[in-house]
C-alpha positions as CSV (number, residue, x, y, z in Angstrom):
1,M,-0.3,0.4,0.0
2,H,1.5,3.7,-0.8
3,Q,2.4,6.0,1.5
4,P,0.7,9.4,1.8
5,R,4.0,11.0,1.9
6,I,4.7,14.7,2.2
7,G,7.8,17.0,0.9
8,V,10.4,18.0,3.3
9,A,13.0,21.0,2.4
10,V,15.9,21.0,4.8
11,W,18.8,23.5,4.2
12,I,22.2,23.0,5.4
13,K,25.2,24.4,6.6
14,S,27.1,21.8,5.2
15,V,26.5,19.5,2.2
16,K,28.8,16.6,3.5
17,Q,25.8,15.8,5.7
18,A,22.9,15.5,3.8
19,R,23.5,12.1,4.3
20,Q,22.4,11.6,8.0
21,L,19.3,12.8,6.6
22,R,18.6,9.4,5.0
23,K,17.5,8.0,8.7
24,Y,14.6,10.4,9.0
25,G,12.7,10.1,5.0
26,L,14.1,9.8,1.7
27,V,16.5,12.5,0.0
28,H,14.6,13.3,-3.3
29,Y,17.6,16.2,-4.2
30,V,20.4,18.1,-3.2
31,S,21.0,20.9,-3.9
32,K,25.4,21.4,-3.4
33,Q,25.2,25.1,-5.1
34,M,22.4,26.7,-2.6
35,K,22.8,24.7,0.5
36,Y,19.7,22.1,0.9
37,A,18.1,19.1,0.5
38,V,14.6,17.5,-0.5
39,I,13.2,14.4,0.9
40,Y,9.6,13.1,1.9
41,V,8.4,12.6,5.0
42,D,5.6,10.0,5.8
43,Q,2.5,12.4,6.5
44,E,1.6,10.7,10.1
45,N,5.4,11.3,11.5
46,V,6.3,14.9,9.7
47,D,6.3,16.7,12.9
48,T,8.2,14.5,15.3
49,A,10.3,14.1,12.4
50,M,10.9,18.4,12.0
51,S,11.4,18.8,15.6
52,Q,14.5,15.8,15.0
53,I,16.2,17.8,11.7
54,G,15.7,20.9,13.6
55,N,17.5,19.8,16.2
56,L,21.0,18.9,14.7
57,G,23.7,20.9,14.2
58,F,24.0,21.6,10.7
59,V,20.4,22.3,9.6
60,E,19.6,25.9,9.8
61,R,15.9,25.7,8.7
62,V,13.7,23.4,7.7
63,E,10.5,23.7,6.4
64,R,7.3,22.4,5.3
65,S,6.2,21.5,1.8
66,E,2.4,23.6,1.1
67,K,1.7,21.4,-1.7
68,P,-1.3,18.8,0.0
69,F,-2.9,22.5,1.2
70,I,-3.1,24.0,-2.3
71,P,-6.3,23.8,-4.1
72,L,-5.2,22.1,-7.8
73,E,-8.2,22.3,-9.6
74,Y,-9.7,25.5,-11.1
75,H,-12.8,26.6,-11.9
76,K,-12.7,28.7,-14.8
77,V,-14.7,32.1,-13.5
78,E,-17.0,33.4,-16.2
79,K,-16.9,38.0,-16.8
80,E,-20.4,39.5,-16.5
81,S,-21.2,41.2,-19.4
82,Q,-22.0,45.2,-18.7
83,P,-25.0,45.9,-19.7
84,E,-24.6,48.8,-23.2
85,D,-25.5,52.0,-22.9
86,D,-27.4,54.0,-26.3
87,S,-28.5,56.4,-24.3
88,I,-24.7,58.4,-25.0
89,G,-25.2,60.0,-27.7
90,I,-23.1,61.9,-30.6
């Protein structure tokens, strides 16, 4: 069965320690230039994992992905037709 997961961005001081993040979840991407890692954590354990990751010495900041909370289906809003005013005489 597929376990629901959520993405977590972890801003790190050094890229060398990014391997240690594997015990908290699936490391999806590591940016060497911008010094951050994207990991996927089980949705039910995301709060405990974020607090544990935030307490690590090489971590600067931890951010949760907002994708599950953003609506992905959009409805087209029709423009209201403006009544034409024929009372203007030229």
